[in-house]
Every structure is written in C-alpha cells, then in structure tokens.
MDAnalysis code that builds the backbone (N, CA, C; Angstrom):
import MDAnalysis as mda
import numpy as np

u = mda.Universe.empty(702, n_residues=234, atom_resindex=np.repeat(np.arange(234), 3), trajectory=True)
u.add_TopologyAttr("name", ["N", "CA", "C"] * 234)
u.add_TopologyAttr("resid", np.arange(1, 235))
u.add_TopologyAttr("resname", ["UNK", "UNK", "UNK", "UNK", "UNK", "UNK", "UNK", "UNK", "UNK", "UNK", "UNK", "UNK", "UNK", "UNK", "UNK", "UNK", "UNK", "UNK", "UNK", "UNK", "UNK", "UNK", "UNK", "UNK", "UNK", "UNK", "UNK", "UNK", "UNK", "UNK", "UNK", "UNK", "UNK", "UNK", "UNK", "UNK", "UNK", "UNK", "UNK", "UNK", "UNK", "UNK", "UNK", "UNK", "UNK", "UNK", "UNK", "UNK", "UNK", "UNK", "UNK", "UNK", "UNK", "UNK", "UNK", "UNK", "UNK", "UNK", "UNK", "UNK", "UNK", "UNK", "UNK", "UNK", "UNK", "UNK", "UNK", "UNK", "UNK", "UNK", "UNK", "UNK", "UNK", "UNK", "UNK", "UNK", "UNK", "UNK", "UNK", "UNK", "UNK", "UNK", "UNK", "UNK", "UNK", "UNK", "UNK", "UNK", "UNK", "UNK", "UNK", "UNK", "UNK", "UNK", "UNK", "UNK", "UNK", "UNK", "UNK", "UNK", "UNK", "UNK", "UNK", "UNK", "UNK", "UNK", "UNK", "UNK", "UNK", "UNK", "UNK", "UNK", "UNK", "UNK", "UNK", "UNK", "UNK", "UNK", "UNK", "UNK", "UNK", "UNK", "UNK", "UNK", "UNK", "UNK", "UNK", "UNK", "UNK", "UNK", "UNK", "UNK", "UNK", "UNK", "UNK", "UNK", "UNK", "UNK", "UNK", "UNK", "UNK", "UNK", "UNK", "UNK", "UNK", "UNK", "UNK", "UNK", "UNK", "UNK", "UNK", "UNK", "UNK", "UNK", "UNK", "UNK", "UNK", "UNK", "UNK", "UNK", "UNK", "UNK", "UNK", "UNK", "UNK", "UNK", "UNK", "UNK", "UNK", "UNK", "UNK", "UNK", "UNK", "UNK", "UNK", "UNK", "UNK", "UNK", "UNK", "UNK", "UNK", "UNK", "UNK", "UNK", "UNK", "UNK", "UNK", "UNK", "UNK", "UNK", "UNK", "UNK", "UNK", "UNK", "UNK", "UNK", "UNK", "UNK", "UNK", "UNK", "UNK", "UNK", "UNK", "UNK", "UNK", "UNK", "UNK", "UNK", "UNK", "UNK", "UNK", "UNK", "UNK", "UNK", "UNK", "UNK", "UNK", "UNK", "UNK", "UNK", "UNK", "UNK", "UNK", "UNK", "UNK", "UNK", "UNK", "UNK", "UNK", "UNK", "UNK", "UNK", "UNK", "UNK"])
u.atoms.positions = np.array([
    [-30.454, 60.166, -3.272],
    [-29.876, 60.942, -2.593],
    [-28.641, 60.832, -2.169],
    [-27.812, 61.770, -1.991],
    [-26.247, 61.599, -2.336],
    [-26.025, 61.315, -1.079],
    [-24.876, 60.783, -0.619],
    [-23.989, 60.025, 0.517],
    [-23.836, 60.616, 1.178],
    [-24.083, 60.087, 2.463],
    [-23.553, 62.145, 3.456],
    [-21.874, 60.817, 3.714],
    [-20.492, 61.764, 2.517],
    [-19.229, 61.766, 3.026],
    [-19.195, 62.375, 4.193],
    [-17.695, 61.523, 4.761],
    [-17.363, 62.783, 5.931],
    [-16.619, 62.679, 5.349],
    [-15.979, 64.041, 6.182],
    [-14.289, 64.056, 6.088],
    [-13.682, 63.219, 6.866],
    [-12.563, 62.494, 7.122],
    [-11.643, 62.142, 8.273],
    [-11.010, 63.204, 8.596],
    [-10.352, 62.977, 10.314],
    [-10.180, 64.756, 10.176],
    [-8.428, 64.001, 10.639],
    [-7.602, 65.227, 9.994],
    [-6.271, 64.969, 10.005],
    [-5.841, 63.867, 10.642],
    [-4.942, 63.389, 11.585],
    [-4.230, 62.675, 12.268],
    [-2.493, 62.976, 12.363],
    [-2.818, 63.059, 13.340],
    [-1.466, 63.644, 13.725],
    [0.315, 62.915, 13.144],
    [0.563, 63.399, 13.073],
    [2.575, 62.381, 12.808],
    [2.551, 61.720, 14.066],
    [2.571, 62.166, 14.860],
    [3.194, 61.392, 16.730],
    [2.103, 59.927, 16.438],
    [0.244, 60.630, 16.597],
    [-0.222, 59.063, 16.620],
    [0.361, 57.783, 15.175],
    [0.821, 58.901, 13.080],
    [0.744, 57.272, 13.308],
    [2.241, 56.970, 13.417],
    [2.578, 57.430, 13.607],
    [4.516, 56.554, 14.490],
    [3.930, 55.577, 15.660],
    [3.475, 56.191, 16.430],
    [3.316, 54.432, 17.543],
    [1.961, 54.334, 16.697],
    [1.052, 54.969, 15.327],
    [0.229, 52.768, 15.387],
    [1.733, 52.035, 14.931],
    [2.568, 52.961, 13.708],
    [3.458, 51.786, 13.241],
    [4.465, 50.920, 14.408],
    [4.912, 51.933, 15.608],
    [5.826, 51.174, 15.907],
    [4.946, 49.467, 16.796],
    [4.318, 50.213, 16.964],
    [2.510, 48.875, 17.492],
    [2.453, 47.894, 16.020],
    [2.531, 47.935, 15.272],
    [2.325, 47.000, 14.202],
    [3.616, 46.432, 14.185],
    [4.403, 47.327, 14.401],
    [6.306, 46.844, 14.254],
    [6.378, 45.534, 15.215],
    [6.312, 45.795, 16.129],
    [6.021, 44.870, 17.685],
    [5.828, 44.064, 17.715],
    [4.690, 43.824, 16.941],
    [2.972, 42.940, 17.427],
    [4.012, 42.065, 16.518],
    [4.249, 41.924, 15.884],
    [4.778, 40.959, 14.619],
    [6.080, 40.455, 14.694],
    [6.791, 40.934, 15.374],
    [8.298, 41.002, 16.220],
    [7.983, 39.910, 16.667],
    [6.921, 39.779, 18.028],
    [7.637, 38.847, 17.873],
    [6.756, 37.132, 17.629],
    [5.095, 36.896, 16.665],
    [5.723, 36.471, 15.506],
    [6.709, 35.819, 15.398],
    [5.953, 33.745, 15.364],
    [7.226, 32.836, 14.674],
    [7.091, 32.739, 13.023],
    [8.485, 32.822, 12.519],
    [9.549, 32.875, 10.764],
    [8.017, 32.537, 10.503],
    [7.675, 32.297, 9.444],
    [7.434, 31.463, 8.662],
    [8.106, 30.799, 7.570],
    [8.319, 29.476, 8.024],
    [9.234, 28.721, 7.454],
    [8.996, 28.118, 5.263],
    [9.167, 27.923, 4.831],
    [8.400, 27.052, 3.554],
    [8.327, 25.551, 4.402],
    [7.690, 25.259, 3.416],
    [7.102, 23.467, 3.328],
    [9.447, 22.585, 3.414],
    [9.099, 22.167, 4.224],
    [10.202, 20.755, 4.318],
    [11.052, 20.165, 2.854],
    [11.465, 19.974, 1.999],
    [11.447, 18.964, 0.811],
    [12.580, 17.766, 0.724],
    [13.096, 17.446, 2.140],
    [14.541, 17.122, 2.409],
    [14.619, 15.925, 3.530],
    [14.502, 15.039, 3.602],
    [15.086, 14.114, 4.999],
    [15.859, 15.188, 6.228],
    [15.325, 15.052, 7.246],
    [15.855, 15.322, 8.275],
    [16.881, 14.165, 8.365],
    [17.938, 14.763, 10.083],
    [18.874, 13.886, 10.603],
    [17.867, 12.291, 10.887],
    [17.090, 12.257, 11.628],
    [16.414, 11.780, 11.645],
    [16.517, 10.752, 10.808],
    [14.512, 11.400, 10.041],
    [15.496, 9.913, 8.022],
    [15.857, 9.462, 8.071],
    [17.297, 10.479, 7.725],
    [18.518, 10.207, 7.074],
    [19.203, 9.194, 8.005],
    [18.734, 8.958, 9.495],
    [19.784, 7.777, 10.100],
    [18.732, 6.383, 9.658],
    [17.410, 6.807, 9.915],
    [16.896, 5.299, 9.710],
    [16.333, 5.011, 7.969],
    [16.922, 5.085, 6.813],
    [16.737, 5.591, 6.147],
    [17.719, 4.712, 5.013],
    [19.511, 4.526, 6.148],
    [20.290, 5.012, 5.785],
    [20.368, 2.499, 6.456],
    [19.615, 2.709, 7.801],
    [20.019, 1.933, 7.795],
    [18.216, 0.788, 7.331],
    [18.074, 1.322, 7.049],
    [16.812, 0.272, 6.084],
    [17.356, 0.220, 4.308],
    [17.805, 0.761, 4.165],
    [18.320, 0.450, 2.909],
    [19.771, -0.719, 2.807],
    [20.608, -0.233, 3.997],
    [22.519, -1.009, 4.161],
    [21.772, -2.292, 2.737],
    [21.048, -2.899, 3.444],
    [21.126, -4.529, 3.267],
    [20.685, -4.513, 1.660],
    [20.255, -3.209, 1.556],
    [20.035, -3.759, 0.290],
    [21.265, -3.307, -1.016],
    [21.400, -2.325, -0.524],
    [22.828, -1.885, -0.827],
    [23.628, -2.737, -0.918],
    [23.495, -3.725, -0.274],
    [25.162, -4.451, 0.269],
    [24.683, -5.138, -0.358],
    [24.043, -5.855, -1.117],
    [23.350, -7.189, -2.819],
    [23.307, -6.393, -3.548],
    [23.740, -5.754, -3.850],
    [23.026, -4.246, -5.210],
    [21.900, -4.797, -5.620],
    [21.022, -4.288, -4.162],
    [19.728, -4.163, -4.864],
    [19.054, -2.568, -4.941],
    [18.155, -2.203, -7.060],
    [18.283, -1.315, -7.011],
    [17.163, -0.977, -6.289],
    [17.669, 0.763, -5.511],
    [16.513, 1.450, -4.422],
    [16.104, 2.840, -5.365],
    [14.795, 3.016, -5.560],
    [14.494, 4.082, -6.633],
    [13.933, 5.299, -5.196],
    [14.399, 6.586, -5.883],
    [15.000, 7.490, -4.376],
    [13.685, 7.698, -3.869],
    [12.659, 7.377, -4.596],
    [11.158, 7.857, -3.247],
    [9.981, 6.946, -3.066],
    [11.867, 5.519, -3.107],
    [10.186, 4.235, -2.984],
    [10.175, 4.706, -0.514],
    [10.700, 5.401, -0.369],
    [9.971, 5.295, 1.274],
    [8.596, 6.762, 0.925],
    [7.947, 6.496, 1.773],
    [6.689, 7.217, 2.088],
    [6.934, 8.092, 3.550],
    [6.747, 7.525, 4.642],
    [7.379, 8.114, 6.563],
    [7.579, 7.332, 6.777],
    [8.389, 7.554, 8.363],
    [9.153, 6.652, 9.119],
    [8.089, 5.857, 9.855],
    [8.305, 4.750, 9.316],
    [7.447, 3.914, 10.866],
    [7.364, 3.393, 11.754],
    [6.600, 3.110, 13.080],
    [6.840, 2.348, 14.397],
    [6.640, 1.427, 13.855],
    [7.897, 0.556, 14.836],
    [7.886, -1.001, 14.712],
    [6.581, -1.813, 14.803],
    [5.653, -1.982, 15.043],
    [4.431, -2.001, 15.636],
    [4.302, -1.416, 13.613],
    [4.322, -0.913, 12.726],
    [3.780, -0.872, 11.424],
    [4.157, -1.132, 10.860],
    [5.103, -1.100, 11.269],
    [6.570, -2.025, 10.115],
    [6.493, -3.514, 9.650],
    [5.960, -4.428, 10.829],
    [5.776, -5.277, 11.003],
    [5.033, -5.694, 9.792],
    [3.737, -5.466, 9.922],
    [2.233, -5.328, 8.692],
    [2.466, -5.087, 8.661],
    [3.284, -3.669, 7.212],
    [3.958, -3.156, 6.188],
    [4.219, -4.619, 5.422],
    [5.490, -4.888, 5.932],
    [6.793, -5.997, 5.588],
    [6.129, -6.995, 5.860],
    [4.811, -7.382, 5.847],
    [4.960, -9.186, 6.162],
    [3.775, -8.780, 4.774],
    [3.217, -7.557, 4.598],
    [2.001, -7.742, 3.398],
    [3.168, -7.615, 2.049],
    [4.387, -7.266, 2.796],
    [5.018, -5.961, 1.226],
    [5.514, -7.421, 0.382],
    [6.457, -8.941, 1.433],
    [7.145, -9.865, 1.365],
    [5.777, -11.071, 0.524],
    [4.626, -10.996, 1.269],
    [3.538, -11.806, 1.088],
    [2.876, -11.249, -0.922],
    [3.099, -10.063, -1.189],
    [2.450, -9.667, -1.617],
    [3.645, -9.571, -3.058],
    [4.762, -9.340, -2.551],
    [5.795, -9.525, -3.606],
    [6.785, -10.987, -4.369],
    [6.018, -11.833, -3.313],
    [6.909, -13.393, -3.784],
    [5.359, -14.364, -4.454],
    [3.773, -13.270, -4.898],
    [3.577, -14.217, -4.604],
    [1.767, -14.987, -4.212],
    [2.329, -14.150, -2.883],
    [1.758, -15.075, -1.606],
    [1.991, -16.850, -1.356],
    [3.440, -16.216, -1.792],
    [4.432, -17.355, -1.337],
    [5.090, -17.337, 0.115],
    [5.894, -16.650, 0.501],
    [7.027, -16.387, 1.199],
    [5.508, -15.813, 2.171],
    [5.653, -15.852, 4.505],
    [5.473, -15.783, 4.353],
    [7.067, -14.703, 5.884],
    [6.418, -13.144, 6.455],
    [7.704, -12.058, 6.774],
    [6.862, -12.133, 8.067],
    [7.765, -12.646, 9.314],
    [7.210, -12.280, 10.612],
    [8.403, -11.485, 11.629],
    [8.169, -10.662, 12.306],
    [9.257, -9.395, 12.431],
    [8.976, -10.392, 13.489],
    [9.705, -10.494, 14.837],
    [10.263, -11.149, 15.921],
    [8.759, -10.215, 17.127],
    [8.637, -10.760, 18.364],
    [7.769, -9.975, 18.795],
    [8.821, -7.837, 19.395],
    [8.150, -7.217, 20.176],
    [8.144, -5.968, 19.814],
    [9.488, -6.225, 21.362],
    [9.935, -6.279, 22.284],
    [10.259, -5.930, 23.245],
    [11.707, -6.922, 22.637],
    [11.769, -7.947, 21.651],
    [13.276, -8.495, 21.226],
    [13.646, -7.588, 19.763],
    [13.290, -6.830, 19.368],
    [13.517, -5.446, 18.512],
    [14.197, -4.210, 19.112],
    [14.212, -4.150, 20.527],
    [15.158, -3.869, 21.116],
    [16.950, -3.620, 20.479],
    [17.145, -4.494, 20.199],
    [18.058, -4.635, 20.173],
    [18.527, -4.539, 18.634],
    [17.570, -4.115, 17.854],
    [18.727, -4.879, 16.204],
    [17.083, -5.466, 15.714],
    [16.288, -5.161, 14.293],
    [16.205, -6.259, 13.660],
    [16.676, -6.922, 14.122],
    [15.067, -8.298, 14.163],
    [14.643, -9.189, 14.088],
    [13.049, -9.937, 12.994],
    [14.026, -10.546, 12.279],
    [13.284, -11.073, 11.878],
    [13.297, -13.286, 11.182],
    [11.458, -13.666, 11.232],
    [12.661, -14.912, 10.103],
    [11.522, -14.844, 9.048],
    [11.732, -15.416, 7.694],
    [10.691, -15.574, 6.650],
    [10.424, -17.174, 6.208],
    [9.539, -17.535, 5.671],
    [9.143, -18.871, 5.527],
    [8.253, -19.003, 4.904],
    [7.765, -20.609, 4.472],
    [6.703, -20.295, 3.382],
    [7.164, -21.775, 2.426],
    [5.946, -22.357, 3.005],
    [5.073, -24.446, 2.579],
    [4.295, -23.228, 1.391],
    [4.848, -24.456, -0.198],
    [3.485, -24.948, -0.796],
    [3.751, -26.267, -1.483],
    [2.805, -26.813, -1.624],
    [2.151, -28.295, -1.996],
    [2.848, -28.271, -2.892],
    [2.969, -27.591, -4.121],
    [4.399, -28.293, -5.501],
    [5.618, -26.777, -5.826],
    [6.495, -27.398, -5.349],
    [7.835, -26.210, -5.377],
    [8.616, -25.558, -6.159],
    [7.576, -26.215, -7.129],
    [8.078, -25.523, -8.745],
    [6.980, -23.781, -8.846],
    [6.125, -23.866, -7.550],
    [5.216, -22.599, -7.612],
    [5.703, -22.400, -6.230],
    [6.979, -22.631, -6.449],
    [7.908, -21.715, -5.509],
    [8.889, -20.140, -6.863],
    [9.101, -20.769, -7.496],
    [9.832, -20.127, -8.655],
    [10.902, -19.981, -8.479],
    [11.580, -18.951, -8.667],
    [13.095, -18.346, -8.514],
    [13.157, -18.188, -6.804],
    [11.959, -18.399, -6.176],
    [12.065, -18.458, -4.356],
    [12.456, -19.218, -3.946],
    [12.994, -20.157, -4.753],
    [13.392, -21.323, -4.139],
    [14.579, -21.700, -3.941],
    [15.353, -19.684, -4.792],
    [16.925, -19.811, -5.136],
    [17.645, -18.171, -3.489],
    [17.502, -19.209, -2.333],
    [17.524, -18.084, -1.405],
    [18.005, -16.946, -1.005],
    [19.013, -16.669, -2.407],
    [19.618, -15.224, -2.865],
    [18.454, -14.472, -3.198],
    [17.495, -14.940, -3.848],
    [16.538, -14.099, -4.563],
    [15.198, -13.655, -3.503],
    [14.887, -14.911, -2.147],
    [14.213, -14.247, -1.188],
    [14.615, -12.985, 0.005],
    [16.053, -13.112, 0.067],
    [17.130, -12.363, 0.768],
    [16.234, -10.614, 0.001],
    [16.840, -10.765, -1.761],
    [16.222, -9.674, -2.263],
    [15.248, -8.501, -2.658],
    [14.189, -9.951, -2.143],
    [13.186, -9.933, -2.511],
    [12.878, -9.356, -0.364],
    [13.030, -9.615, 0.324],
    [13.217, -9.147, 1.351],
    [13.907, -7.858, 1.839],
    [14.747, -7.212, 1.077],
    [15.655, -5.997, 1.150],
    [15.517, -5.653, 0.352],
    [14.508, -5.351, -0.683],
    [14.317, -3.743, -1.627],
    [12.653, -4.435, -0.311],
    [11.693, -4.779, 0.155],
    [10.915, -4.198, 1.699],
    [11.693, -3.591, 2.334],
    [12.186, -3.808, 2.842],
    [12.444, -3.358, 4.212],
    [14.172, -2.256, 4.048],
    [13.530, -2.111, 2.287],
    [14.355, -0.338, 2.527],
    [13.025, 0.809, 2.069],
    [12.008, -0.101, 2.339],
    [10.641, 0.718, 1.253],
    [9.546, 1.360, 3.053],
    [10.642, 1.013, 3.939],
    [9.799, 0.712, 5.230],
    [10.811, 1.418, 6.319],
    [11.562, 2.351, 6.361],
    [12.507, 2.932, 7.423],
    [11.880, 2.929, 8.748],
    [12.006, 2.748, 9.642],
    [11.725, 2.588, 11.218],
    [11.829, 3.941, 12.285],
    [11.548, 4.039, 12.459],
    [12.426, 5.618, 13.759],
    [11.848, 4.506, 15.703],
    [13.179, 4.216, 15.333],
    [13.155, 3.016, 16.857],
    [14.132, 3.828, 17.716],
    [13.527, 5.170, 18.213],
    [14.283, 6.115, 19.094],
    [13.593, 6.555, 20.602],
    [12.506, 5.654, 20.612],
    [12.163, 5.390, 21.560],
    [12.638, 4.381, 22.533],
    [12.843, 3.496, 22.163],
    [13.580, 2.458, 22.646],
    [15.363, 3.633, 22.833],
    [15.647, 4.443, 23.548],
    [16.556, 5.221, 23.730],
    [16.642, 6.096, 24.425],
    [15.375, 5.772, 24.814],
    [14.797, 6.816, 25.848],
    [15.505, 7.073, 27.317],
    [16.485, 7.557, 28.123],
    [16.767, 7.251, 29.280],
    [15.205, 7.263, 30.083],
    [15.910, 6.325, 31.501],
    [14.806, 5.906, 32.482],
    [14.189, 7.483, 33.033],
    [15.873, 8.284, 32.966],
    [15.202, 9.417, 33.555],
    [14.337, 10.773, 33.123],
    [14.297, 10.716, 31.315],
    [13.321, 10.623, 30.458],
    [12.012, 10.635, 30.960],
    [10.931, 9.709, 31.203],
    [10.469, 8.788, 31.267],
    [9.379, 9.844, 31.398],
    [9.361, 10.226, 32.590],
    [8.176, 11.579, 33.480],
    [8.580, 12.325, 31.358],
    [9.094, 12.770, 31.512],
    [8.927, 14.093, 30.140],
    [8.124, 13.953, 28.855],
    [8.911, 12.004, 29.165],
    [8.071, 11.808, 27.819],
    [6.726, 11.526, 27.980],
    [5.975, 10.993, 28.781],
    [4.966, 10.868, 29.017],
    [4.438, 11.861, 29.078],
    [4.694, 12.776, 29.930],
    [3.916, 14.604, 29.973],
    [3.971, 14.828, 28.228],
    [5.335, 14.838, 27.907],
    [4.793, 15.151, 26.295],
    [3.641, 14.373, 25.498],
    [3.603, 13.478, 25.399],
    [2.654, 12.084, 24.721],
    [1.404, 12.380, 25.092],
    [0.941, 13.361, 26.779],
    [-0.766, 13.324, 27.454],
    [-1.279, 14.838, 26.776],
    [0.242, 15.381, 26.415],
    [-0.453, 16.943, 26.810],
    [0.024, 17.734, 25.371],
    [0.863, 17.158, 24.678],
    [1.509, 17.824, 23.160],
    [1.034, 16.586, 21.852],
    [1.295, 15.663, 21.953],
    [2.413, 14.725, 20.978],
    [0.414, 14.435, 20.531],
    [-0.141, 13.754, 21.175],
    [-1.569, 13.288, 20.914],
    [-2.711, 14.077, 20.919],
    [-2.492, 14.905, 21.252],
    [-3.782, 16.305, 20.631],
    [-2.776, 16.673, 19.394],
    [-2.044, 16.808, 19.289],
    [-1.424, 17.348, 17.819],
    [-2.311, 16.595, 16.232],
    [-1.690, 15.175, 16.999],
    [-2.058, 14.650, 15.965],
    [-3.875, 14.574, 15.976],
    [-4.189, 13.692, 17.031],
    [-5.771, 14.440, 16.475],
    [-5.769, 15.749, 16.519],
    [-5.852, 16.260, 16.570],
    [-5.985, 18.417, 15.637],
    [-5.644, 17.988, 14.573],
    [-4.254, 17.582, 13.828],
    [-4.264, 16.628, 12.571],
    [-5.193, 15.246, 11.416],
    [-6.083, 15.336, 12.573],
    [-7.531, 14.290, 11.910],
    [-6.466, 12.404, 11.723],
    [-5.865, 12.795, 13.070],
    [-4.764, 11.202, 12.700],
    [-5.599, 10.332, 14.160],
    [-5.912, 8.953, 14.205],
    [-5.715, 8.178, 14.662],
    [-5.110, 8.242, 16.073],
    [-5.263, 7.704, 17.128],
    [-4.021, 8.056, 17.690],
    [-4.630, 6.721, 18.716],
    [-3.668, 5.739, 19.345],
    [-3.820, 4.896, 20.150],
    [-4.702, 5.603, 21.361],
    [-5.364, 5.050, 22.157],
    [-5.832, 5.057, 24.021],
    [-4.398, 5.061, 24.769],
    [-3.566, 6.785, 25.759],
    [-2.347, 6.166, 26.566],
    [-3.060, 6.350, 27.726],
    [-2.027, 5.170, 27.268],
    [-2.757, 4.134, 29.387],
    [-1.739, 5.164, 30.004],
    [-2.000, 4.250, 31.250],
    [-0.820, 5.559, 32.442],
    [-0.238, 5.773, 32.150],
    [-0.284, 6.153, 33.677],
    [1.501, 6.336, 33.968],
    [2.159, 5.061, 34.400],
    [1.452, 4.382, 35.250],
    [2.602, 3.453, 35.067],
    [2.589, 2.241, 34.480],
    [1.321, 2.262, 33.648],
    [1.115, 1.263, 32.289],
    [3.182, 1.701, 31.672],
    [1.741, 2.907, 31.289],
    [3.654, 3.318, 30.384],
    [4.759, 3.489, 30.420],
    [5.260, 3.600, 32.239],
    [6.620, 3.455, 32.806],
    [7.116, 1.851, 31.789],
    [5.981, 1.104, 33.067],
    [6.135, -0.384, 32.178],
    [6.624, -0.680, 31.210],
    [5.467, -0.627, 30.384],
    [6.188, -0.790, 28.812],
    [6.828, 0.107, 28.297],
    [7.552, 0.785, 28.678],
    [9.057, 1.455, 28.039],
    [9.983, -0.203, 28.741],
    [9.600, -0.009, 29.930],
    [10.234, -0.625, 30.929],
    [10.655, -1.962, 30.465],
    [10.095, -2.801, 30.122],
    [9.933, -4.397, 28.410],
    [10.324, -4.020, 27.461],
    [11.070, -2.378, 27.076],
    [10.797, -2.309, 26.173],
    [9.975, -2.537, 24.537],
    [9.152, -1.999, 25.308],
    [7.378, -2.472, 24.078],
    [7.176, -1.358, 24.542],
    [7.055, -0.112, 24.242],
    [6.730, 1.176, 23.960],
    [5.593, 1.837, 23.449],
    [4.622, 2.807, 24.275],
    [3.512, 3.098, 23.922],
    [3.627, 4.259, 22.552],
    [3.460, 4.112, 21.251],
    [4.079, 5.220, 20.812],
    [2.554, 5.942, 19.639],
    [2.432, 6.892, 19.882],
    [1.710, 7.850, 19.250],
    [1.252, 7.780, 18.047],
    [2.499, 7.542, 17.131],
    [2.601, 7.350, 15.720],
    [1.607, 5.289, 14.936],
    [1.326, 4.963, 16.120],
    [1.170, 3.444, 15.287],
    [0.130, 3.471, 15.058],
    [-0.747, 4.429, 14.460],
    [-1.786, 4.387, 13.563],
    [-1.777, 5.335, 12.549],
    [-1.047, 5.946, 12.151],
    [-0.192, 7.211, 10.846],
    [0.014, 6.419, 10.252],
    [-0.774, 7.193, 9.288],
    [-0.142, 6.484, 8.104],
    [-0.628, 7.596, 7.253],
    [-0.169, 8.120, 6.114],
    [0.382, 9.008, 5.051],
    [0.207, 8.723, 3.733],
    [-0.390, 9.791, 2.557],
    [-0.325, 9.699, 1.352],
    [1.094, 9.487, 1.313],
    [1.168, 10.578, 1.177],
    [2.749, 10.861, 0.448],
    [3.591, 11.302, 1.517],
    [5.184, 12.059, 1.205],
    [6.236, 12.168, 1.446],
    [6.095, 13.681, 2.287],
    [5.012, 15.056, 1.479],
    [4.504, 16.001, 1.579],
    [4.001, 16.159, 2.669],
    [3.594, 15.522, 2.680],
    [2.510, 14.972, 4.396],
    [3.204, 14.849, 5.252],
    [3.750, 13.513, 5.025],
    [4.734, 13.098, 5.962],
    [5.163, 14.264, 6.671],
    [6.151, 15.164, 6.037],
    [6.995, 16.390, 6.353],
    [6.181, 17.060, 7.501],
    [4.950, 17.130, 6.627],
    [4.593, 18.594, 7.054],
    [3.899, 17.786, 8.367],
    [3.393, 16.885, 8.850],
    [3.216, 15.705, 10.293],
    [3.878, 15.943, 10.689],
    [5.060, 15.341, 10.198],
    [6.366, 14.997, 11.643],
    [7.036, 16.677, 11.505],
    [6.456, 17.348, 11.663],
    [7.211, 18.439, 11.760],
    [6.621, 18.974, 13.077],
    [4.861, 19.223, 12.385],
    [3.860, 20.045, 13.046],
    [4.238, 19.054, 14.542],
    [4.369, 18.017, 14.255],
    [3.780, 16.974, 15.980],
    [5.110, 15.825, 16.298],
    [5.985, 16.387, 16.340],
    [7.603, 16.075, 16.443],
    [7.409, 14.302, 17.800],
    [7.617, 13.087, 16.598],
    [7.447, 12.032, 18.572],
    [7.983, 11.558, 19.234],
    [8.791, 13.010, 19.664],
    [9.720, 13.052, 20.348],
    [9.804, 14.666, 21.768],
    [9.651, 15.263, 22.036],
    [9.987, 16.172, 23.287],
    [11.579, 16.933, 22.198],
    [11.799, 17.958, 21.759],
    [12.726, 18.023, 21.452],
    [13.882, 18.101, 22.079],
    [13.985, 18.143, 23.236],
    [15.183, 17.824, 23.943],
    [15.517, 16.501, 23.984],
    [14.734, 15.625, 24.631],
    [15.470, 14.464, 24.550],
    [14.993, 13.783, 22.814],
    [15.018, 14.354, 22.122],
    [15.447, 14.011, 20.111],
    [17.092, 14.000, 20.108],
    [17.169, 15.312, 20.483],
    [18.453, 15.932, 20.535],
    [19.449, 14.865, 21.250],
    [19.294, 14.836, 22.473],
    [20.423, 14.635, 22.843],
    [20.210, 12.571, 22.576],
    [19.166, 11.701, 21.960],
    [19.811, 10.755, 21.733],
    [19.822, 10.602, 20.545],
    [20.099, 12.047, 19.667],
    [20.730, 11.588, 17.978],
    [22.037, 12.293, 18.654],
    [22.361, 12.860, 19.431],
    [23.546, 13.123, 19.377],
    [24.656, 12.551, 20.674],
    [24.060, 11.357, 21.515],
    [24.383, 10.511, 21.413],
    [24.933, 8.986, 20.610],
    [23.833, 9.108, 19.432],
    [23.919, 8.604, 18.070],
    [24.828, 8.481, 17.808],
    [25.294, 10.139, 17.083],
    [26.399, 10.330, 16.782],
    [27.500, 10.436, 17.179],
    [27.836, 10.464, 18.898],
    [28.745, 9.338, 18.719],
    [29.294, 8.413, 19.033],
    [28.361, 7.419, 19.300],
    [28.292, 6.573, 19.178],
    [29.100, 5.902, 18.128],
])
C-alpha cells in the first residue's frame, strides 16, 4: 500500500516572518553560554597570593598546578595537618588556631616529639620545617571572605545561603552542612566562626572547581563585589 502523502498547504510569507520574529525574540532573552573558565578569577588569585607568599619568600618551588580549589578555614586545618604529617614522615604535627582566632590572619603551630632525635632527620633544622610548612600552605589557598561580611549584610547572606547556595551545592551533588537558625547563624558570624556552605565541598580537579564555583558562588554577587573593592582600596 502506498503511503498517504499529503501536500502541505502553502504558507503565507507573512506567517513565516512572524514565526521568525518570535524565534528571534525568544532567543534574545536567553543568557549567553560562556565557555568553561580555565584560569583563576580575582578572588582565587588573591587567595593564592596569600597562600604562596611564604613559600616564595623562602625560595620554595611551587608547581603551577599545586592547588585544586579554594578551601574554607575549617577544611584547610584538616588538609594542612595531613600535608605536614605526611610530608615529615609522621614526625611533625600541624595545628591551626581555633576558627575565631583566624579572623585576624592565619595562625598555627608546628610541633612533634620522637623518642630518638635521629628519626627527625632533616627536620631537626627549623628552616627545613619552615620550608615543608610553606609548601603545604601554598597548596591550600583559603577563602577568608566570610570574616569580612559587614553586620548590615548578614540578613542578606543568611537568605542567600538558605535559598540559593545550599540548594545549588546539593543540586551539584555536594554534601552541605545543615544551616543553623537565623539567630545561631548571626551569632556564629559575630563570634568569627561563620557557617560555611563549602565546608564539605571537595572536587576532583581544577576544572570541576571552576564549574562549581561559578555555578554556586560562595557569596551573593553584591556582597562579594563590595568585599573585593574594599580589599583593593585597603
């Protein structure tokens, strides 16, 4: 049986023009797709400069791909402790000061005891210890901006974390700590121990970090811009 082909009725030129205009208008309002980012933004460059300045001062070589992501202060404490411990063969212990004390700047201590001093090897030399710690610090740039959020912006920050950030991170398959109540949230900020949606975020590589950081900014754009501008002017 032959197929029952139907001839399409001719379409008026005016109808075609209207259809084209509708398609153009619909596409005009959609956001442009940008290629994936492949280099650090201004926030990451500032964090990298802060993390690497000690190593650069002491002449410690830094590989260009040494860092993977920006770390929260809470995450960094764990990662740095592991880095120093492993790098010293289990001889040295790294300990960052409690979170509220980090608001004024990175504060940490390094110590270790062994039964035989010979087990320390090169680490009997304080300069060698310093170089090891410097190399670890360089690998873990920290996002310290939450300490700079002014009190007037705390309500906006809480709303953003509740309605945007936490949902975005969960949608991207990340584990996110439970958001405290509004009162508790503000008390933590006041105590310089802010809640941070990125505290459990770990990505496999730099490209994954760029994609996540761009999709789920850690701060609302206006607050982030104000903090960046204030630091630049300071």
